[in-house]
LUMPAZA-781560 format. One record per atom (N, C-alpha, C, O): x negated, y negated, z; residue number from 1; residue in three letters. Coordinates in Angstrom, 2 decimals. Atoms other than C-alpha are relative to their C-alpha. Last residue first. Example, Ala and Ser with C-alpha at 12.3 -4.5 7.8 and 13.67 -1.06 7.14 Angstrom:
2
<rec px="0.82" py="1.19" pz="-0.06" n="2" res="Ser"/>
<rec px="-13.67" py="1.06" pz="7.14" n="2" res="Ser"/>
<rec px="0.77" py="-1.09" pz="0.73" n="2" res="Ser"/>
<rec px="0.26" py="-2.20" pz="0.90" n="2" res="Ser"/>
<rec px="-0.89" py="1.19" pz="0.00" n="1" res="Ala"/>
<rec px="-12.30" py="4.50" pz="7.80" n="1" res="Ala"/>
<rec px="-0.90" py="-1.20" pz="0.00" n="1" res="Ala"/>
<rec px="-1.94" py="-1.18" pz="0.66" n="1" res="Ala"/>
This chain:
97
<rec px="0.29" py="-0.46" pz="-1.37" n="97" res="Unk"/>
<rec px="10.48" py="7.67" pz="1.77" n="97" res="Unk"/>
<rec px="1.17" py="-0.22" pz="0.91" n="97" res="Unk"/>
<rec px="1.09" py="0.11" pz="2.10" n="97" res="Unk"/>
<rec px="-0.40" py="-1.40" pz="-0.18" n="96" res="Unk"/>
<rec px="11.58" py="7.51" pz="-1.86" n="96" res="Unk"/>
<rec px="-0.33" py="0.53" pz="1.38" n="96" res="Unk"/>
<rec px="-0.13" py="1.72" pz="1.64" n="96" res="Unk"/>
<rec px="-1.45" py="-0.11" pz="0.14" n="95" res="Unk"/>
<rec px="11.62" py="3.71" pz="-2.23" n="95" res="Unk"/>
<rec px="0.49" py="1.43" pz="0.21" n="95" res="Unk"/>
<rec px="1.69" py="1.66" pz="0.39" n="95" res="Unk"/>
<rec px="-0.73" py="0.65" pz="-1.09" n="94" res="Unk"/>
<rec px="8.14" py="3.44" pz="-0.80" n="94" res="Unk"/>
<rec px="1.50" py="0.13" pz="-0.09" n="94" res="Unk"/>
<rec px="2.18" py="0.20" pz="0.94" n="94" res="Unk"/>
<rec px="0.14" py="-0.86" pz="-1.19" n="93" res="Unk"/>
<rec px="6.69" py="6.00" pz="-3.21" n="93" res="Unk"/>
<rec px="0.80" py="-0.59" pz="1.16" n="93" res="Unk"/>
<rec px="1.47" py="0.13" pz="1.90" n="93" res="Unk"/>
<rec px="-0.73" py="-1.24" pz="0.26" n="92" res="Unk"/>
<rec px="8.05" py="4.05" pz="-6.17" n="92" res="Unk"/>
<rec px="-0.05" py="0.92" pz="1.20" n="92" res="Unk"/>
<rec px="0.97" py="1.47" pz="1.61" n="92" res="Unk"/>
<rec px="-1.43" py="0.31" pz="-0.10" n="91" res="Unk"/>
<rec px="6.85" py="0.75" pz="-4.73" n="91" res="Unk"/>
<rec px="0.84" py="1.24" pz="-0.19" n="91" res="Unk"/>
<rec px="1.81" py="1.46" pz="0.53" n="91" res="Unk"/>
<rec px="-0.31" py="0.24" pz="-1.40" n="90" res="Unk"/>
<rec px="3.38" py="2.15" pz="-4.15" n="90" res="Unk"/>
<rec px="1.46" py="-0.30" pz="0.22" n="90" res="Unk"/>
<rec px="2.06" py="0.16" pz="1.19" n="90" res="Unk"/>
<rec px="0.03" py="-1.29" pz="-0.67" n="89" res="Unk"/>
<rec px="3.29" py="3.52" pz="-7.68" n="89" res="Unk"/>
<rec px="0.35" py="-0.14" pz="1.48" n="89" res="Unk"/>
<rec px="1.13" py="0.65" pz="2.01" n="89" res="Unk"/>
<rec px="-1.21" py="-0.71" pz="0.43" n="88" res="Unk"/>
<rec px="4.35" py="0.15" pz="-9.11" n="88" res="Unk"/>
<rec px="0.08" py="1.37" pz="0.67" n="88" res="Unk"/>
<rec px="1.16" py="1.78" pz="1.09" n="88" res="Unk"/>
<rec px="-1.13" py="0.63" pz="-0.67" n="87" res="Unk"/>
<rec px="1.68" py="-1.62" pz="-7.05" n="87" res="Unk"/>
<rec px="1.30" py="0.70" pz="-0.36" n="87" res="Unk"/>
<rec px="2.15" py="0.91" pz="0.50" n="87" res="Unk"/>
<rec px="0.06" py="-0.40" pz="-1.41" n="86" res="Unk"/>
<rec px="-0.94" py="0.88" pz="-8.22" n="86" res="Unk"/>
<rec px="1.16" py="-0.61" pz="0.79" n="86" res="Unk"/>
<rec px="1.74" py="0.04" pz="1.65" n="86" res="Unk"/>
<rec px="-0.42" py="-1.40" pz="-0.09" n="85" res="Unk"/>
<rec px="0.11" py="0.39" pz="-11.85" n="85" res="Unk"/>
<rec px="0.01" py="0.48" pz="1.45" n="85" res="Unk"/>
<rec px="0.92" py="1.20" pz="1.86" n="85" res="Unk"/>
<rec px="-1.45" py="-0.03" pz="0.22" n="84" res="Unk"/>
<rec px="-0.09" py="-3.40" pz="-11.49" n="84" res="Unk"/>
<rec px="0.52" py="1.42" pz="0.11" n="84" res="Unk"/>
<rec px="1.59" py="1.65" pz="0.69" n="84" res="Unk"/>
<rec px="-0.64" py="0.66" pz="-1.13" n="83" res="Unk"/>
<rec px="-3.56" py="-3.14" pz="-9.96" n="83" res="Unk"/>
<rec px="1.52" py="0.01" pz="-0.12" n="83" res="Unk"/>
<rec px="2.22" py="0.29" pz="0.86" n="83" res="Unk"/>
<rec px="-0.03" py="-0.95" pz="-1.11" n="82" res="Unk"/>
<rec px="-4.65" py="-0.59" pz="-12.56" n="82" res="Unk"/>
<rec px="0.63" py="-0.59" pz="1.24" n="82" res="Unk"/>
<rec px="1.29" py="0.12" pz="2.00" n="82" res="Unk"/>
<rec px="-0.89" py="-1.12" pz="0.33" n="81" res="Unk"/>
<rec px="-3.66" py="-2.89" pz="-15.40" n="81" res="Unk"/>
<rec px="0.10" py="0.99" pz="1.15" n="81" res="Unk"/>
<rec px="1.20" py="1.41" pz="1.50" n="81" res="Unk"/>
<rec px="-1.38" py="0.46" pz="0.06" n="80" res="Unk"/>
<rec px="-5.19" py="-6.00" pz="-13.84" n="80" res="Unk"/>
<rec px="0.97" py="1.15" pz="-0.25" n="80" res="Unk"/>
<rec px="1.98" py="1.29" pz="0.43" n="80" res="Unk"/>
<rec px="-0.40" py="0.39" pz="-1.35" n="79" res="Unk"/>
<rec px="-8.43" py="-4.29" pz="-12.83" n="79" res="Unk"/>
<rec px="1.46" py="-0.45" pz="0.03" n="79" res="Unk"/>
<rec px="2.21" py="-0.08" pz="0.93" n="79" res="Unk"/>
<rec px="-0.23" py="-1.22" pz="-0.78" n="78" res="Unk"/>
<rec px="-8.71" py="-2.56" pz="-16.20" n="78" res="Unk"/>
<rec px="0.47" py="-0.33" pz="1.42" n="78" res="Unk"/>
<rec px="1.36" py="0.33" pz="1.95" n="78" res="Unk"/>
<rec px="-1.21" py="-0.66" pz="0.52" n="77" res="Unk"/>
<rec px="-8.26" py="-5.84" pz="-18.07" n="77" res="Unk"/>
<rec px="0.34" py="1.25" pz="0.80" n="77" res="Unk"/>
<rec px="1.50" py="1.48" pz="1.15" n="77" res="Unk"/>
<rec px="-1.16" py="0.83" pz="-0.31" n="76" res="Unk"/>
<rec px="-10.79" py="-7.69" pz="-15.89" n="76" res="Unk"/>
<rec px="1.29" py="0.69" pz="-0.43" n="76" res="Unk"/>
<rec px="2.25" py="0.75" pz="0.34" n="76" res="Unk"/>
<rec px="-0.18" py="0.03" pz="-1.45" n="75" res="Unk"/>
<rec px="-13.38" py="-4.90" pz="-15.99" n="75" res="Unk"/>
<rec px="1.24" py="-0.79" pz="0.38" n="75" res="Unk"/>
<rec px="2.03" py="-0.34" pz="1.21" n="75" res="Unk"/>
<rec px="-0.59" py="-1.29" pz="-0.36" n="74" res="Unk"/>
<rec px="-12.93" py="-4.40" pz="-19.73" n="74" res="Unk"/>
<rec px="0.28" py="0.06" pz="1.49" n="74" res="Unk"/>
<rec px="1.32" py="0.57" pz="1.92" n="74" res="Unk"/>
<rec px="-1.38" py="0.00" pz="0.47" n="73" res="Unk"/>
<rec px="-13.53" py="-8.12" pz="-20.26" n="73" res="Unk"/>
<rec px="0.71" py="1.30" pz="0.35" n="73" res="Unk"/>
<rec px="1.86" py="1.29" pz="0.78" n="73" res="Unk"/>
<rec px="-0.77" py="0.91" pz="-0.85" n="72" res="Unk"/>
<rec px="-16.67" py="-8.10" pz="-18.08" n="72" res="Unk"/>
<rec px="1.47" py="0.00" pz="-0.41" n="72" res="Unk"/>
<rec px="2.35" py="0.02" pz="0.46" n="72" res="Unk"/>
<rec px="-0.15" py="-0.65" pz="-1.31" n="71" res="Unk"/>
<rec px="-18.04" py="-5.02" pz="-19.84" n="71" res="Unk"/>
<rec px="0.84" py="-0.87" pz="0.92" n="71" res="Unk"/>
<rec px="1.70" py="-0.36" pz="1.64" n="71" res="Unk"/>
<rec px="-0.92" py="-1.12" pz="0.20" n="70" res="Unk"/>
<rec px="-17.42" py="-6.64" pz="-23.25" n="70" res="Unk"/>
<rec px="0.27" py="0.71" pz="1.33" n="70" res="Unk"/>
<rec px="1.42" py="1.01" pz="1.65" n="70" res="Unk"/>
<rec px="-1.37" py="0.48" pz="0.18" n="69" res="Unk"/>
<rec px="-18.99" py="-9.91" pz="-22.15" n="69" res="Unk"/>
<rec px="1.01" py="1.13" pz="-0.15" n="69" res="Unk"/>
<rec px="2.10" py="1.06" pz="0.41" n="69" res="Unk"/>
<rec px="-0.72" py="-1.26" pz="0.05" n="68" res="Unk"/>
<rec px="-22.19" py="-8.39" pz="-20.78" n="68" res="Unk"/>
<rec px="1.49" py="-0.31" pz="-0.14" n="68" res="Unk"/>
<rec px="2.30" py="0.11" pz="0.69" n="68" res="Unk"/>
<rec px="-0.42" py="-0.27" pz="1.38" n="67" res="Unk"/>
<rec px="-24.15" py="-11.51" pz="-21.64" n="67" res="Unk"/>
<rec px="0.63" py="1.38" pz="-0.15" n="67" res="Unk"/>
<rec px="0.57" py="1.99" pz="-1.22" n="67" res="Unk"/>
<rec px="1.05" py="-0.89" pz="0.52" n="66" res="Unk"/>
<rec px="-25.80" py="-11.49" pz="-18.19" n="66" res="Unk"/>
<rec px="0.29" py="0.39" pz="-1.45" n="66" res="Unk"/>
<rec px="-0.33" py="1.31" pz="-1.98" n="66" res="Unk"/>
<rec px="1.22" py="0.80" pz="0.08" n="65" res="Unk"/>
<rec px="-23.66" py="-14.52" pz="-17.31" n="65" res="Unk"/>
<rec px="-1.18" py="0.82" pz="-0.49" n="65" res="Unk"/>
<rec px="-2.16" py="0.26" pz="-0.98" n="65" res="Unk"/>
<rec px="-0.07" py="0.86" pz="1.18" n="64" res="Unk"/>
<rec px="-20.54" py="-12.53" pz="-18.21" n="64" res="Unk"/>
<rec px="-1.25" py="-0.86" pz="-0.14" n="64" res="Unk"/>
<rec px="-1.63" py="-1.22" pz="-1.26" n="64" res="Unk"/>
<rec px="0.07" py="-0.77" pz="1.25" n="63" res="Unk"/>
<rec px="-21.46" py="-9.76" pz="-15.78" n="63" res="Unk"/>
<rec px="-0.03" py="-0.90" pz="-1.22" n="63" res="Unk"/>
<rec px="-0.83" py="-0.68" pz="-2.13" n="63" res="Unk"/>
<rec px="-1.22" py="-0.75" pz="0.24" n="62" res="Unk"/>
<rec px="-22.17" py="-12.18" pz="-12.93" n="62" res="Unk"/>
<rec px="-0.13" py="0.72" pz="-1.33" n="62" res="Unk"/>
<rec px="-1.04" py="0.45" pz="-2.11" n="62" res="Unk"/>
<rec px="-0.56" py="0.01" pz="1.35" n="61" res="Unk"/>
<rec px="-25.68" py="-13.24" pz="-12.04" n="61" res="Unk"/>
<rec px="1.27" py="0.83" pz="-0.03" n="61" res="Unk"/>
<rec px="1.31" py="1.94" pz="0.50" n="61" res="Unk"/>
<rec px="-0.72" py="-1.24" pz="0.31" n="60" res="Unk"/>
<rec px="-26.73" py="-14.14" pz="-8.52" n="60" res="Unk"/>
<rec px="0.66" py="-0.11" pz="-1.37" n="60" res="Unk"/>
<rec px="1.30" py="-1.11" pz="-1.68" n="60" res="Unk"/>
<rec px="0.87" py="-0.97" pz="0.66" n="59" res="Unk"/>
<rec px="-29.33" py="-16.93" pz="-8.38" n="59" res="Unk"/>
<rec px="0.72" py="1.28" pz="-0.39" n="59" res="Unk"/>
<rec px="0.20" py="2.04" pz="-1.21" n="59" res="Unk"/>
<rec px="0.15" py="0.29" pz="1.43" n="58" res="Unk"/>
<rec px="-26.94" py="-19.80" pz="-7.68" n="58" res="Unk"/>
<rec px="-0.78" py="1.06" pz="-0.75" n="58" res="Unk"/>
<rec px="-0.71" py="1.12" pz="-1.97" n="58" res="Unk"/>
<rec px="0.93" py="1.04" pz="0.39" n="57" res="Unk"/>
<rec px="-25.69" py="-18.60" pz="-4.30" n="57" res="Unk"/>
<rec px="-0.13" py="-0.12" pz="-1.51" n="57" res="Unk"/>
<rec px="0.64" py="0.48" pz="-2.26" n="57" res="Unk"/>
<rec px="0.94" py="-0.45" pz="1.02" n="56" res="Unk"/>
<rec px="-24.10" py="-15.25" pz="-3.63" n="56" res="Unk"/>
<rec px="-1.03" py="-1.05" pz="-0.36" n="56" res="Unk"/>
<rec px="-2.16" py="-0.71" pz="-0.72" n="56" res="Unk"/>
<rec px="0.75" py="-1.19" pz="-0.42" n="55" res="Unk"/>
<rec px="-22.40" py="-15.99" pz="-0.30" n="55" res="Unk"/>
<rec px="-1.07" py="0.40" pz="-1.01" n="55" res="Unk"/>
<rec px="-2.16" py="0.80" pz="-0.62" n="55" res="Unk"/>
<rec px="0.85" py="0.33" pz="-1.15" n="54" res="Unk"/>
<rec px="-21.35" py="-19.57" pz="-1.05" n="54" res="Unk"/>
<rec px="-0.87" py="1.18" pz="0.40" n="54" res="Unk"/>
<rec px="-2.03" py="1.01" pz="0.77" n="54" res="Unk"/>
<rec px="1.04" py="0.92" pz="0.44" n="53" res="Unk"/>
<rec px="-20.10" py="-18.65" pz="-4.51" n="53" res="Unk"/>
<rec px="-0.95" py="-0.39" pz="1.12" n="53" res="Unk"/>
<rec px="-2.15" py="-0.49" pz="0.91" n="53" res="Unk"/>
<rec px="0.95" py="-0.77" pz="0.79" n="52" res="Unk"/>
<rec px="-18.24" py="-15.65" pz="-3.13" n="52" res="Unk"/>
<rec px="-1.15" py="-0.89" pz="-0.48" n="52" res="Unk"/>
<rec px="-2.31" py="-0.48" pz="-0.43" n="52" res="Unk"/>
<rec px="0.77" py="-0.84" pz="-0.93" n="51" res="Unk"/>
<rec px="-16.61" py="-17.77" pz="-0.43" n="51" res="Unk"/>
<rec px="-1.05" py="0.81" pz="-0.75" n="51" res="Unk"/>
<rec px="-2.19" py="0.94" pz="-0.29" n="51" res="Unk"/>
<rec px="0.85" py="0.88" pz="-0.82" n="50" res="Unk"/>
<rec px="-15.58" py="-20.39" pz="-2.99" n="50" res="Unk"/>
<rec px="-0.88" py="0.82" pz="0.94" n="50" res="Unk"/>
<rec px="-2.08" py="0.59" pz="1.03" n="50" res="Unk"/>
<rec px="1.08" py="0.48" pz="0.86" n="49" res="Unk"/>
<rec px="-14.28" py="-17.78" pz="-5.43" n="49" res="Unk"/>
<rec px="-0.98" py="-0.88" pz="0.77" n="49" res="Unk"/>
<rec px="-2.19" py="-0.78" pz="0.58" n="49" res="Unk"/>
<rec px="0.92" py="-1.13" pz="0.21" n="48" res="Unk"/>
<rec px="-12.29" py="-16.13" pz="-2.65" n="48" res="Unk"/>
<rec px="-1.17" py="-0.39" pz="-0.88" n="48" res="Unk"/>
<rec px="-2.31" py="0.02" pz="-0.62" n="48" res="Unk"/>
<rec px="0.72" py="-0.22" pz="-1.26" n="47" res="Unk"/>
<rec px="-10.84" py="-19.53" pz="-1.68" n="47" res="Unk"/>
<rec px="-0.98" py="1.17" pz="-0.13" n="47" res="Unk"/>
<rec px="-2.11" py="1.08" pz="0.34" n="47" res="Unk"/>
<rec px="0.96" py="1.10" pz="-0.16" n="46" res="Unk"/>
<rec px="-9.94" py="-20.34" pz="-5.28" n="46" res="Unk"/>
<rec px="-0.83" py="0.21" pz="1.26" n="46" res="Unk"/>
<rec px="-2.05" py="0.03" pz="1.24" n="46" res="Unk"/>
<rec px="1.07" py="-0.24" pz="0.96" n="45" res="Unk"/>
<rec px="-8.33" py="-16.91" pz="-5.75" n="45" res="Unk"/>
<rec px="-1.08" py="-1.09" pz="0.10" n="45" res="Unk"/>
<rec px="-2.27" py="-0.80" pz="0.00" n="45" res="Unk"/>
<rec px="0.82" py="-1.09" pz="-0.51" n="44" res="Unk"/>
<rec px="-6.32" py="-17.41" pz="-2.57" n="44" res="Unk"/>
<rec px="-1.18" py="0.31" pz="-0.91" n="44" res="Unk"/>
<rec px="-2.28" py="0.58" pz="-0.44" n="44" res="Unk"/>
<rec px="0.82" py="0.58" pz="-1.07" n="43" res="Unk"/>
<rec px="-5.12" py="-20.80" pz="-3.83" n="43" res="Unk"/>
<rec px="-0.89" py="1.08" pz="0.63" n="43" res="Unk"/>
<rec px="-2.02" py="0.80" pz="1.01" n="43" res="Unk"/>
<rec px="1.03" py="0.86" pz="0.60" n="42" res="Unk"/>
<rec px="-4.01" py="-19.14" pz="-7.06" n="42" res="Unk"/>
<rec px="-0.89" py="-0.61" pz="1.08" n="42" res="Unk"/>
<rec px="-2.11" py="-0.65" pz="0.92" n="42" res="Unk"/>
<rec px="0.98" py="-0.81" pz="0.73" n="41" res="Unk"/>
<rec px="-2.20" py="-16.29" pz="-5.30" n="41" res="Unk"/>
<rec px="-1.13" py="-0.85" pz="-0.58" n="41" res="Unk"/>
<rec px="-2.30" py="-0.47" pz="-0.50" n="41" res="Unk"/>
<rec px="0.79" py="-0.77" pz="-0.96" n="40" res="Unk"/>
<rec px="-0.50" py="-18.55" pz="-2.74" n="40" res="Unk"/>
<rec px="-1.08" py="0.80" pz="-0.72" n="40" res="Unk"/>
<rec px="-2.22" py="0.84" pz="-0.27" n="40" res="Unk"/>
<rec px="0.87" py="0.94" pz="-0.72" n="39" res="Unk"/>
<rec px="0.63" py="-21.03" pz="-5.40" n="39" res="Unk"/>
<rec px="-0.90" py="0.73" pz="0.99" n="39" res="Unk"/>
<rec px="-2.09" py="0.42" pz="1.11" n="39" res="Unk"/>
<rec px="1.04" py="0.44" pz="0.93" n="38" res="Unk"/>
<rec px="1.98" py="-18.22" pz="-7.60" n="38" res="Unk"/>
<rec px="-0.99" py="-0.93" pz="0.71" n="38" res="Unk"/>
<rec px="-2.21" py="-0.78" pz="0.54" n="38" res="Unk"/>
<rec px="0.91" py="-1.13" pz="0.17" n="37" res="Unk"/>
<rec px="3.86" py="-16.71" pz="-4.67" n="37" res="Unk"/>
<rec px="-1.15" py="-0.37" pz="-0.92" n="37" res="Unk"/>
<rec px="-2.30" py="-0.03" pz="-0.65" n="37" res="Unk"/>
<rec px="0.74" py="-0.16" pz="-1.26" n="36" res="Unk"/>
<rec px="5.39" py="-20.09" pz="-3.84" n="36" res="Unk"/>
<rec px="-1.02" py="1.13" pz="-0.09" n="36" res="Unk"/>
<rec px="-2.16" py="0.97" pz="0.35" n="36" res="Unk"/>
<rec px="1.07" py="0.99" pz="-0.02" n="35" res="Unk"/>
<rec px="6.32" py="-20.69" pz="-7.49" n="35" res="Unk"/>
<rec px="-0.83" py="0.10" pz="1.27" n="35" res="Unk"/>
<rec px="-2.04" py="-0.12" pz="1.24" n="35" res="Unk"/>
<rec px="0.74" py="-0.16" pz="-1.26" n="34" res="Unk"/>
<rec px="8.35" py="-17.49" pz="-7.62" n="34" res="Unk"/>
<rec px="-1.22" py="-0.91" pz="0.08" n="34" res="Unk"/>
<rec px="-2.36" py="-0.45" pz="0.13" n="34" res="Unk"/>
<rec px="1.35" py="-0.47" pz="0.29" n="33" res="Unk"/>
<rec px="10.65" py="-18.82" pz="-10.38" n="33" res="Unk"/>
<rec px="-0.79" py="0.11" pz="1.30" n="33" res="Unk"/>
<rec px="-0.70" py="-0.80" pz="2.13" n="33" res="Unk"/>
<rec px="-0.12" py="-1.36" pz="0.50" n="32" res="Unk"/>
<rec px="14.28" py="-19.09" pz="-9.23" n="32" res="Unk"/>
<rec px="-1.38" py="0.61" pz="-0.29" n="32" res="Unk"/>
<rec px="-1.62" py="1.78" pz="0.00" n="32" res="Unk"/>
<rec px="0.11" py="-0.17" pz="1.45" n="31" res="Unk"/>
<rec px="13.59" py="-22.17" pz="-7.12" n="31" res="Unk"/>
<rec px="0.15" py="1.47" pz="-0.38" n="31" res="Unk"/>
<rec px="-0.11" py="2.36" pz="0.43" n="31" res="Unk"/>
<rec px="-1.24" py="-0.45" pz="0.62" n="30" res="Unk"/>
<rec px="14.92" py="-22.43" pz="-3.57" n="30" res="Unk"/>
<rec px="-0.04" py="0.15" pz="-1.50" n="30" res="Unk"/>
<rec px="1.00" py="0.33" pz="-2.13" n="30" res="Unk"/>
<rec px="-1.11" py="0.97" pz="0.03" n="29" res="Unk"/>
<rec px="12.06" py="-24.59" pz="-2.21" n="29" res="Unk"/>
<rec px="1.23" py="0.44" pz="-0.76" n="29" res="Unk"/>
<rec px="1.86" py="-0.41" pz="-1.39" n="29" res="Unk"/>
<rec px="-1.09" py="-0.65" pz="0.72" n="28" res="Unk"/>
<rec px="9.21" py="-22.22" pz="-3.13" n="28" res="Unk"/>
<rec px="1.22" py="-0.91" pz="-0.14" n="28" res="Unk"/>
<rec px="1.67" py="-1.16" pz="-1.26" n="28" res="Unk"/>
<rec px="0.07" py="0.25" pz="1.44" n="27" res="Unk"/>
<rec px="6.33" py="-24.50" pz="-2.12" n="27" res="Unk"/>
<rec px="1.24" py="0.50" pz="-0.72" n="27" res="Unk"/>
<rec px="1.70" py="-0.13" pz="-1.68" n="27" res="Unk"/>
<rec px="0.07" py="1.44" pz="0.27" n="26" res="Unk"/>
<rec px="6.95" py="-24.80" pz="1.62" n="26" res="Unk"/>
<rec px="0.06" py="-0.29" pz="-1.49" n="26" res="Unk"/>
<rec px="0.67" py="-1.28" pz="-1.91" n="26" res="Unk"/>
<rec px="-1.26" py="0.66" pz="-0.36" n="25" res="Unk"/>
<rec px="8.13" py="-21.21" pz="2.04" n="25" res="Unk"/>
<rec px="0.02" py="-1.47" pz="-0.35" n="25" res="Unk"/>
<rec px="1.04" py="-2.00" pz="-0.79" n="25" res="Unk"/>
<rec px="-1.04" py="-0.50" pz="0.89" n="24" res="Unk"/>
<rec px="5.18" py="-19.75" pz="0.13" n="24" res="Unk"/>
<rec px="1.33" py="-0.70" pz="0.29" n="24" res="Unk"/>
<rec px="2.01" py="-1.14" pz="-0.64" n="24" res="Unk"/>
<rec px="0.22" py="0.63" pz="1.31" n="23" res="Unk"/>
<rec px="2.75" py="-21.95" pz="2.03" n="23" res="Unk"/>
<rec px="1.07" py="0.42" pz="-0.98" n="23" res="Unk"/>
<rec px="1.61" py="-0.41" pz="-1.71" n="23" res="Unk"/>
<rec px="-0.38" py="1.42" pz="-0.09" n="22" res="Unk"/>
<rec px="4.20" py="-20.90" pz="5.39" n="22" res="Unk"/>
<rec px="-0.16" py="-0.72" pz="-1.34" n="22" res="Unk"/>
<rec px="0.68" py="-1.53" pz="-1.71" n="22" res="Unk"/>
<rec px="-1.45" py="0.09" pz="-0.22" n="21" res="Unk"/>
<rec px="4.07" py="-17.18" pz="4.55" n="21" res="Unk"/>
<rec px="0.46" py="-1.46" pz="0.02" n="21" res="Unk"/>
<rec px="1.45" py="-1.81" pz="-0.63" n="21" res="Unk"/>
<rec px="-0.66" py="-0.38" pz="1.26" n="20" res="Unk"/>
<rec px="0.56" py="-17.41" pz="3.11" n="20" res="Unk"/>
<rec px="1.51" py="-0.13" pz="0.12" n="20" res="Unk"/>
<rec px="2.16" py="-0.65" pz="-0.78" n="20" res="Unk"/>
<rec px="0.17" py="1.11" pz="0.95" n="19" res="Unk"/>
<rec px="-0.61" py="-19.36" pz="6.19" n="19" res="Unk"/>
<rec px="0.64" py="0.32" pz="-1.36" n="19" res="Unk"/>
<rec px="1.24" py="-0.56" pz="-1.98" n="19" res="Unk"/>
<rec px="-0.89" py="1.07" pz="-0.44" n="18" res="Unk"/>
<rec px="0.87" py="-16.71" pz="8.51" n="18" res="Unk"/>
<rec px="-0.09" py="-1.19" pz="-0.97" n="18" res="Unk"/>
<rec px="0.93" py="-1.77" pz="-1.34" n="18" res="Unk"/>
<rec px="-1.36" py="-0.41" pz="0.36" n="17" res="Unk"/>
<rec px="-0.83" py="-13.95" pz="6.50" n="17" res="Unk"/>
<rec px="1.02" py="-1.06" pz="0.43" n="17" res="Unk"/>
<rec px="2.00" py="-1.29" pz="-0.28" n="17" res="Unk"/>
<rec px="-0.21" py="0.08" pz="1.45" n="16" res="Unk"/>
<rec px="-4.16" py="-15.77" pz="6.61" n="16" res="Unk"/>
<rec px="1.42" py="0.37" pz="-0.39" n="16" res="Unk"/>
<rec px="2.01" py="-0.26" pz="-1.27" n="16" res="Unk"/>
<rec px="-0.15" py="1.43" pz="0.33" n="15" res="Unk"/>
<rec px="-3.96" py="-16.31" pz="10.38" n="15" res="Unk"/>
<rec px="0.26" py="-0.18" pz="-1.50" n="15" res="Unk"/>
<rec px="1.07" py="-1.02" pz="-1.89" n="15" res="Unk"/>
<rec px="-1.28" py="0.46" pz="-0.53" n="14" res="Unk"/>
<rec px="-3.34" py="-12.60" pz="10.86" n="14" res="Unk"/>
<rec px="0.26" py="-1.46" pz="-0.33" n="14" res="Unk"/>
<rec px="1.36" py="-1.84" pz="-0.74" n="14" res="Unk"/>
<rec px="-1.06" py="-0.58" pz="0.82" n="13" res="Unk"/>
<rec px="-6.22" py="-11.66" pz="8.57" n="13" res="Unk"/>
<rec px="1.38" py="-0.44" pz="0.45" n="13" res="Unk"/>
<rec px="2.24" py="-0.75" pz="-0.38" n="13" res="Unk"/>
<rec px="0.01" py="0.73" pz="1.28" n="12" res="Unk"/>
<rec px="-8.54" py="-14.10" pz="10.33" n="12" res="Unk"/>
<rec px="1.09" py="0.54" pz="-0.92" n="12" res="Unk"/>
<rec px="1.77" py="-0.23" pz="-1.59" n="12" res="Unk"/>
<rec px="-0.44" py="1.39" pz="-0.21" n="11" res="Unk"/>
<rec px="-7.59" py="-12.72" pz="13.74" n="11" res="Unk"/>
<rec px="0.07" py="-0.79" pz="-1.30" n="11" res="Unk"/>
<rec px="1.04" py="-1.51" pz="-1.54" n="11" res="Unk"/>
<rec px="-1.41" py="0.01" pz="-0.40" n="10" res="Unk"/>
<rec px="-7.80" py="-9.06" pz="12.71" n="10" res="Unk"/>
<rec px="0.52" py="-1.43" pz="0.15" n="10" res="Unk"/>
<rec px="1.60" py="-1.75" pz="-0.34" n="10" res="Unk"/>
<rec px="-0.79" py="-0.40" pz="1.18" n="9" res="Unk"/>
<rec px="-11.09" py="-9.51" pz="10.83" n="9" res="Unk"/>
<rec px="1.49" py="-0.06" pz="0.32" n="9" res="Unk"/>
<rec px="2.28" py="-0.56" pz="-0.48" n="9" res="Unk"/>
<rec px="0.02" py="1.12" pz="0.95" n="8" res="Unk"/>
<rec px="-12.60" py="-11.45" pz="13.75" n="8" res="Unk"/>
<rec px="0.85" py="0.32" pz="-1.23" n="8" res="Unk"/>
<rec px="1.60" py="-0.53" pz="-1.70" n="8" res="Unk"/>
<rec px="-0.87" py="1.04" pz="-0.56" n="7" res="Unk"/>
<rec px="-11.53" py="-8.75" pz="16.21" n="7" res="Unk"/>
<rec px="0.08" py="-1.20" pz="-0.94" n="7" res="Unk"/>
<rec px="1.15" py="-1.76" pz="-1.14" n="7" res="Unk"/>
<rec px="-1.39" py="-0.44" pz="0.15" n="6" res="Unk"/>
<rec px="-13.03" py="-6.07" pz="13.99" n="6" res="Unk"/>
<rec px="0.97" py="-1.05" pz="0.53" n="6" res="Unk"/>
<rec px="2.00" py="-1.31" pz="-0.09" n="6" res="Unk"/>
<rec px="-0.33" py="0.12" pz="1.42" n="5" res="Unk"/>
<rec px="-16.31" py="-8.03" pz="13.79" n="5" res="Unk"/>
<rec px="1.45" py="0.42" pz="-0.25" n="5" res="Unk"/>
<rec px="2.16" py="-0.27" pz="-0.98" n="5" res="Unk"/>
<rec px="-0.08" py="1.44" pz="0.30" n="4" res="Unk"/>
<rec px="-16.43" py="-8.51" pz="17.57" n="4" res="Unk"/>
<rec px="0.40" py="-0.19" pz="-1.47" n="4" res="Unk"/>
<rec px="1.24" py="-1.04" pz="-1.79" n="4" res="Unk"/>
<rec px="-1.31" py="0.46" pz="-0.44" n="3" res="Unk"/>
<rec px="-15.62" py="-4.84" pz="18.15" n="3" res="Unk"/>
<rec px="0.19" py="-1.48" pz="-0.31" n="3" res="Unk"/>
<rec px="1.31" py="-1.93" pz="-0.56" n="3" res="Unk"/>
<rec px="-0.14" py="0.36" pz="-1.42" n="2" res="Unk"/>
<rec px="-18.68" py="-3.91" pz="16.14" n="2" res="Unk"/>
<rec px="1.42" py="-0.47" pz="0.30" n="2" res="Unk"/>
<rec px="2.18" py="-0.82" pz="-0.60" n="2" res="Unk"/>
<rec px="-0.43" py="1.37" pz="-0.18" n="1" res="Unk"/>
<rec px="-18.69" py="-2.10" pz="12.87" n="1" res="Unk"/>
<rec px="0.21" py="-0.27" pz="1.48" n="1" res="Unk"/>
<rec px="0.66" py="0.59" pz="2.24" n="1" res="Unk"/>
C-alpha cells in the first residue's frame, strides 16, 4: 500500500470517528435507550451499502440473488453470532488486563 492510501485511510477513519461521536451525542439526548448508537449503526450500514452498490454495480450478484438463500441466511446469522461473541471476548480480555 502506498503512503497516499494509508494517509487517506487515516484521515477518512478519523473524520468518521468524529462524525460518529457527534451524531451519537446529537441523537442520544439523555435517553436511556442507546438511540445515538442505533442511529450511527444504521446510518453506517446505509453508507456501506451505498459504497458497495457503487463499487459493484448492477451486474454483481449477491448470495440471495443467486438463489443461495440458505447460504446467505447462515452467513448473516453466523456473522451476527460471531460478532457478538468476539465483542464479548474482547471485553472479557480488556477487563482482565
